[in-house]
C-alpha positions in Angstrom: -58.7 -15.4 -153.7 -59.1 -14.7 -157.4 -62.6 -15.1 -159.0 -62.8 -13.2 -162.3 -66.5 -13.7 -162.6 -67.2 -12.6 -159.0 -69.8 -15.2 -158.6 -70.2 -17.9 -155.9 -71.1 -21.5 -156.6 -73.7 -23.3 -154.4 -70.9 -24.7 -152.2 -71.7 -24.8 -148.5 -68.1 -25.3 -147.5 -67.3 -23.1 -144.4 -63.8 -23.7 -143.1 -60.8 -26.0 -142.8 -60.8 -28.3 -139.8 -58.3 -30.6 -138.3 -59.9 -34.0 -137.6 -57.2 -34.8 -135.0 -57.3 -31.8 -132.7 -60.2 -29.7 -134.1 -58.1 -26.7 -135.0 -59.7 -24.5 -137.6 -58.7 -22.1 -140.4 -60.5 -20.0 -142.9 -61.4 -21.6 -146.2 -59.2 -19.0 -147.9 -56.2 -20.1 -146.0 -53.5 -21.9 -148.1 -52.4 -24.1 -145.3 -53.0 -27.8 -146.0 -51.9 -29.3 -142.7 -52.7 -28.3 -139.1 -50.0 -26.1 -137.6 -50.7 -27.5 -134.2 -50.4 -31.3 -134.8 -49.5 -31.6 -138.5 -52.5 -33.7 -139.4 -54.1 -33.0 -142.8 -56.9 -30.5 -142.9 -60.5 -31.6 -143.8 -63.3 -29.4 -145.1 -66.4 -28.6 -143.1 -69.8 -27.6 -144.4 -73.0 -26.0 -143.3 -75.2 -29.0 -143.8 -78.5 -27.2 -142.9 -77.8 -24.8 -145.7 -76.8 -27.7 -148.0 -80.0 -29.5 -147.3 -82.1 -26.5 -148.2 -80.2 -25.8 -151.4 -80.4 -29.5 -152.5 -84.1 -29.6 -151.9 -84.6 -26.3 -153.8 -82.9 -27.5 -157.0 -84.4 -30.6 -158.6 -82.1 -33.4 -160.0 -83.4 -32.6 -163.5 -81.7 -29.2 -163.3 -78.4 -30.6 -162.1 -75.4 -31.6 -164.3 -74.5 -35.3 -164.7 -70.9 -34.9 -163.7 -68.9 -34.5 -160.5 -70.6 -31.1 -159.8 -74.0 -32.7 -159.4 -74.0 -32.1 -155.6 -71.8 -29.0 -155.6 -73.2 -28.0 -152.3 -71.1 -30.7 -150.7 -67.9 -29.8 -152.6 -65.4 -27.2 -151.5 -65.0 -24.9 -154.6 -66.8 -21.6 -154.0 -65.8 -19.9 -157.2 -68.5 -20.3 -159.9 -66.0 -19.6 -162.7 -63.6 -22.3 -161.4 -66.3 -24.9 -161.0 -67.7 -24.2 -164.5 -64.3 -24.6 -166.2 -63.0 -27.9 -164.6 -64.0 -31.6 -164.9 -67.2 -31.0 -166.7 -67.0 -34.6 -168.2 -65.7 -36.3 -165.0 -68.0 -38.5 -163.0 -71.3 -40.3 -163.7 -69.4 -43.4 -164.6 -71.3 -46.7 -165.2 -72.6 -48.9 -162.3 -72.6 -52.3 -164.0 -74.7 -55.2 -162.8 -72.0 -57.8 -163.0 -73.9 -61.1 -163.3 -71.2 -63.1 -165.0 -68.5 -62.0 -162.6 -70.8 -62.4 -159.7 -71.5 -66.1 -160.7 -67.7 -66.7 -160.6 -67.4 -65.1 -157.1 -70.7 -66.6 -155.8 -72.3 -63.2 -155.4 -75.8 -62.7 -156.8 -76.1 -58.9 -156.4 -72.7 -57.8 -157.6 -72.0 -54.4 -159.2 -68.9 -52.9 -160.7 -68.5 -49.1 -160.4 -66.4 -48.6 -163.5 -64.3 -45.5 -162.9 -61.9 -46.6 -165.6 -64.3 -44.7 -168.0 -63.8 -41.4 -166.2 -63.0 -38.4 -168.4 -60.6 -37.1 -169.4 -57.9 -39.5 -168.2 -59.7 -42.8 -167.6 -59.3 -43.2 -163.9 -61.0 -42.2 -160.6 -58.3 -39.6 -160.2 -60.2 -37.3 -162.5 -62.6 -36.7 -159.6 -60.0 -35.6 -157.1 -57.6 -33.8 -159.4 -60.6 -31.9 -160.8 -61.1 -30.4 -157.4 -57.4 -29.5 -157.0 -57.3 -27.8 -160.4 -60.4 -25.8 -159.6 -58.8 -24.8 -156.3 -55.7 -23.7 -158.2 -57.9 -21.5 -160.4 -59.5 -20.0 -157.3 -56.1 -19.1 -156.0 -55.1 -17.5 -159.3 -52.3 -20.0 -159.9 -50.6 -20.4 -163.3 -49.0 -23.7 -162.5 -49.8 -26.9 -160.8 -47.7 -29.9 -159.8 -48.3 -33.4 -158.5 -46.4 -36.5 -157.3 -47.8 -39.6 -158.8 -47.6 -43.4 -158.9 -49.4 -43.1 -162.3 -53.0 -41.9 -162.6 -52.7 -38.7 -160.7 -50.1 -37.6 -163.2 -52.3 -38.2 -166.3 -55.3 -36.6 -164.6 -53.3 -33.5 -163.7 -51.8 -33.2 -167.2 -55.2 -33.6 -168.8 -57.2 -31.3 -166.6 -54.5 -28.6 -166.3 -54.1 -28.5 -170.1 -57.9 -28.0 -170.5 -57.8 -24.8 -168.4 -54.3 -23.4 -169.4 -52.4 -24.3 -166.2 -48.8 -25.5 -166.7 -48.4 -29.0 -165.1 -45.4 -30.6 -163.5 -45.5 -34.3 -162.8 -43.0 -36.1 -160.5 -42.9 -39.9 -160.7 -40.9 -42.3 -158.5 -38.3 -44.6 -159.9 -40.7 -47.4 -160.7 -42.9 -45.3 -162.9 -45.4 -46.7 -165.3 -43.8 -45.5 -168.5 -47.0 -45.4 -170.6 -48.6 -43.0 -168.1 -45.5 -40.8 -168.1 -45.5 -40.7 -171.9 -49.2 -39.8 -171.8 -48.4 -36.8 -169.6 -45.7 -35.6 -172.0 -48.1 -35.9 -174.9 -50.5 -33.7 -172.9 -47.8 -31.0 -172.5 -46.8 -31.7 -168.9 -43.2 -31.4 -167.7 -42.3 -34.9 -166.4 -39.5 -35.7 -163.9 -38.6 -39.2 -162.7 -36.8 -39.1 -159.4 -34.5 -41.7 -157.9 -36.7 -42.9 -155.0 -39.9 -44.6 -154.2 -43.3 -42.8 -153.9 -43.0 -42.0 -150.2 -39.5 -40.5 -150.7 -40.8 -38.5 -153.8 -43.8 -37.3 -151.8 -41.6 -35.9 -149.0 -39.3 -34.2 -151.5 -42.3 -32.7 -153.3 -43.7 -31.4 -150.0 -40.5 -29.4 -149.6 -40.6 -28.4 -153.3 -44.1 -26.9 -153.1 -42.9 -24.8 -150.2 -39.7 -23.7 -151.9 -41.3 -22.8 -155.3 -44.8 -21.8 -154.5 -46.2 -24.2 -157.1 -49.4 -25.7 -155.7 -49.3 -29.5 -155.7 -52.6 -31.2 -156.4 -52.1 -34.0 -153.9 -50.0 -32.1 -151.3 -50.7 -28.4 -150.8 -54.2 -28.7 -152.4 -55.0 -32.0 -150.7 -57.9 -30.9 -148.5 -59.7 -29.8 -151.7 -58.4 -32.7 -153.8 -59.7 -35.3 -151.4 -63.2 -34.1 -151.4 -63.6 -35.1 -155.1 -63.5 -38.7 -154.0 -66.9 -38.3 -152.3 -68.6 -37.9 -155.7 -68.1 -41.7 -156.4 -70.3 -42.6 -153.4 -73.0 -40.1 -154.3 -73.3 -41.7 -157.7 -73.5 -45.3 -156.3 -76.3 -44.4 -153.9 -78.3 -42.5 -156.5 -77.8 -45.2 -159.2 -79.1 -47.9 -156.8 -82.3 -45.9 -156.4 -81.2 -44.0 -153.3 -80.3 -47.2 -151.6 -76.8 -47.6 -150.1 -75.3 -51.1 -150.8 -74.4 -53.6 -148.2 -70.7 -53.5 -149.2 -68.3 -51.3 -151.1 -64.9 -52.8 -151.9 -62.2 -50.4 -152.9 -58.4 -50.4 -153.6 -56.3 -48.5 -151.2 -53.0 -46.6 -151.7 -52.9 -43.3 -149.9 -56.4 -43.9 -148.5 -58.2 -40.9 -150.0 -61.0 -42.9 -151.7 -62.2 -45.1 -148.9 -62.0 -42.4 -146.2 -64.0 -39.9 -148.3 -66.5 -42.5 -149.4 -67.2 -42.9 -145.7 -67.6 -39.2 -145.3 -70.0 -39.0 -148.4 -72.2 -41.7 -146.9 -72.4 -39.9 -143.6 -73.4 -36.7 -145.5 -76.2 -38.3 -147.5 -77.6 -39.8 -144.3 -77.3 -36.5 -142.4 -79.2 -34.8 -145.2 -81.9 -37.4 -145.3 -81.1 -38.5 -148.9 -80.4 -42.2 -148.1 -80.0 -44.6 -145.2 -76.3 -45.5 -145.3 -75.4 -46.8 -141.8 -75.6 -50.4 -142.9 -73.0 -50.1 -145.6 -69.7 -51.8 -144.8 -66.5 -50.6 -146.4 -63.7 -53.0 -147.3 -60.3 -52.3 -148.8 -57.9 -54.4 -150.9 -54.1 -53.9 -151.2 -51.4 -56.0 -152.9 -49.5 -58.2 -150.5 -46.3 -56.4 -151.5 -47.7 -53.1 -150.2 -50.4 -53.6 -147.6 -49.8 -51.5 -144.6 -53.4 -50.6 -144.0 -54.7 -54.1 -144.6 -52.1 -55.5 -142.2 -53.2 -53.0 -139.5 -56.9 -53.8 -139.9 -56.5 -57.6 -140.0 -54.2 -57.7 -137.0 -56.3 -55.2 -135.0 -53.4 -52.7 -134.7 -53.7 -49.1 -133.6 -51.1 -47.5 -135.9 -50.0 -48.2 -139.4 -46.4 -49.3 -139.8 -44.9 -48.1 -143.2 -43.7 -50.7 -145.7 -41.3 -50.6 -148.6 -43.4 -51.4 -151.7 -42.7 -54.4 -153.8 -45.6 -55.1 -156.1 -46.5 -54.9 -159.8 -49.6 -52.9 -158.8 -47.6 -49.6 -159.0 -50.6 -47.3 -158.7 -51.1 -48.8 -155.2 -47.4 -48.7 -154.2 -47.6 -46.2 -151.3 -46.0 -47.7 -148.2 -46.8 -44.8 -145.9 -50.4 -43.8 -146.6 -51.2 -40.2 -145.7 -54.9 -40.9 -145.0 -54.3 -44.3 -143.4 -55.7 -43.4 -140.0 -58.9 -42.1 -141.6 -59.2 -45.4 -143.5 -58.9 -47.4 -140.2 -61.7 -45.3 -138.7 -63.9 -45.6 -141.8 -63.5 -49.4 -142.2 -63.8 -50.2 -138.5 -66.7 -47.9 -137.7 -68.7 -49.5 -140.5 -67.8 -53.1 -139.5 -65.8 -53.7 -142.7 -62.7 -55.6 -143.3 -59.7 -55.9 -145.6 -57.7 -58.4 -147.7 -54.3 -58.4 -149.3 -53.6 -60.3 -152.5 -50.4 -61.4 -154.1 -49.5 -60.2 -157.6 -50.3 -63.5 -159.2 -53.9 -63.4 -158.0 -54.1 -59.7 -159.1 -53.3 -60.7 -162.6 -55.8 -63.6 -162.6 -58.5 -61.2 -161.3 -57.7 -58.7 -164.1 -58.2 -61.5 -166.6 -61.4 -62.7 -164.9 -63.0 -59.2 -164.9 -62.1 -58.7 -168.6 -63.4 -62.1 -169.7 -66.7 -61.9 -167.7 -67.7 -58.2 -168.0 -65.6 -56.8 -170.8 -63.9 -54.4 -168.5 -60.1 -54.0 -169.0 -58.6 -52.8 -165.8 -55.1 -52.1 -164.4 -53.7 -53.9 -161.4 -55.5 -51.7 -158.9 -58.8 -53.0 -160.3 -57.5 -56.6 -160.2 -56.7 -56.0 -156.6 -60.2 -55.0 -155.8 -61.7 -58.0 -157.6 -59.3 -60.5 -156.0 -59.9 -58.9 -152.5 -63.7 -59.3 -153.0 -63.2 -62.9 -153.9 -61.3 -63.5 -150.6 -63.8 -61.6 -148.5 -66.6 -63.7 -150.0 -64.7 -66.9 -149.3 -64.3 -65.8 -145.7 -68.0 -65.3 -145.4 -67.6 -61.5 -144.8 -69.7 -60.9 -147.9 -72.8 -63.1 -148.2 -74.1 -64.4 -151.6 -77.2 -62.2 -151.6 -75.6 -59.0 -150.3 -75.6 -56.0 -152.6 -72.0 -55.5 -153.2 -70.2 -52.8 -155.3 -66.6 -53.3 -156.5 -64.7 -50.1 -157.5 -62.6 -50.4 -160.6 -60.5 -47.3 -160.4 -58.3 -47.3 -163.5 -58.2 -48.3 -167.2 -56.1 -51.2 -168.4 -55.4 -49.5 -171.7 -52.8 -47.4 -169.9 -51.0 -50.5 -168.4 -51.0 -52.9 -171.3 -47.5 -54.1 -170.4 -48.8 -55.4 -167.1 -51.9 -57.1 -168.7 -51.9 -61.0 -168.4 -52.3 -61.5 -172.2 -51.8 -64.9 -173.7 -49.8 -65.3 -176.9 -51.6 -65.6 -180.2 -50.8 -67.3 -183.6 -48.8 -65.2 -186.0 -47.8 -65.7 -189.7 -50.9 -67.8 -190.5 -51.4 -68.2 -194.2 -54.3 -66.0 -195.4 -56.7 -68.6 -196.6 -59.9 -70.0 -195.1 -58.7 -73.6 -194.9 -55.7 -72.8 -192.7 -57.6 -70.3 -190.7 -60.2 -72.9 -190.0 -57.5 -75.1 -188.5 -56.7 -72.3 -186.1 -60.4 -72.0 -185.2 -60.5 -75.7 -184.4 -57.5 -75.3 -182.1 -59.1 -72.3 -180.4 -62.2 -74.4 -179.8 -60.2 -77.2 -178.3 -58.5 -75.0 -175.8 -56.6 -72.2 -177.4 -53.5 -71.7 -179.5 -50.3 -70.8 -177.6 -47.8 -70.6 -180.4 -47.5 -69.7 -184.1 -49.1 -72.0 -186.6 
């Protein structure tokens, strides 16, 4: 492992562990899946050491970014941790009173990860860990397979540290995000296949070329970045864990690692988290995890995605089994929502809280509405909705009404437009 500074971070990571069969490997091992059962590796920590280090370093001395609790993150190289994702994390937790009034929820919060830096999505957290890991390994390149936001996060964070990024998108790519990757200097390739097909091909590609892939060969490290979202929610609520956290689900990394983060905070005595229920939302056109949860199934049956929520269009979720365990062990639930309701929820969030989100965020809002209607979230419960991506990158998918054009530039005519606005809006040119 390359570490030019020769210094260790405060990470208390100890080894790779298989959650399925308990096989173990050294933290320096480049394997990302268990050689015995092919399940994805997880990271294990020395929690006694982490507790003592956290207690010894006051919050006032800690950075306000994803590295705030670096004891619980897997990057051991100080030089790598100091170079990557310094502006990611610590996104706003908004008390959403106006949205809550629409949903009948009096203690509703929005965790607005659409403001993450540098690429305006939750993926800055996870890709930050992957890029730091690539630096630890002495890599000069990094790749990813993406439905959208992983690509822009990889392009942005790799550019900032001098790694050469390669981004592979499926056939139904979100073109604005691909253009953003090219503007950031990434090599972009659109393949003729859906995300699951692209992911399988990229797994073979990383083995053939030796290029580390952020969300494949670096996945055990990548996934740990998702925990930082939960750490922030609990701290921002005054070290109180909410009654509910509602998240979008694609591959399943976010919800499964939020569960792990809550367990860690409880084990370390930082907060009581056992009462927090985790819920997920997926579009109806790609809802394999939701279907399994709602129907009480044991195994996730892959689906062929057909939804406008392209960032959630993963029909065979890699961390799906971990999501089932996370949701069920916490007494949570799930809801799928059709594309039309996703668009309506995007518009509702924008008009009540001023937060412009992409379809993934609309999915979370719409799913929360359904869960509340079913009585699974009660009106006074403290509920956190995760908005994972920024709508500025998906303006073509935004439910935007037409506006008047070619209006004469004088106050009298413009006043007529205002009157029409007040009476219910203008839908055509004046």
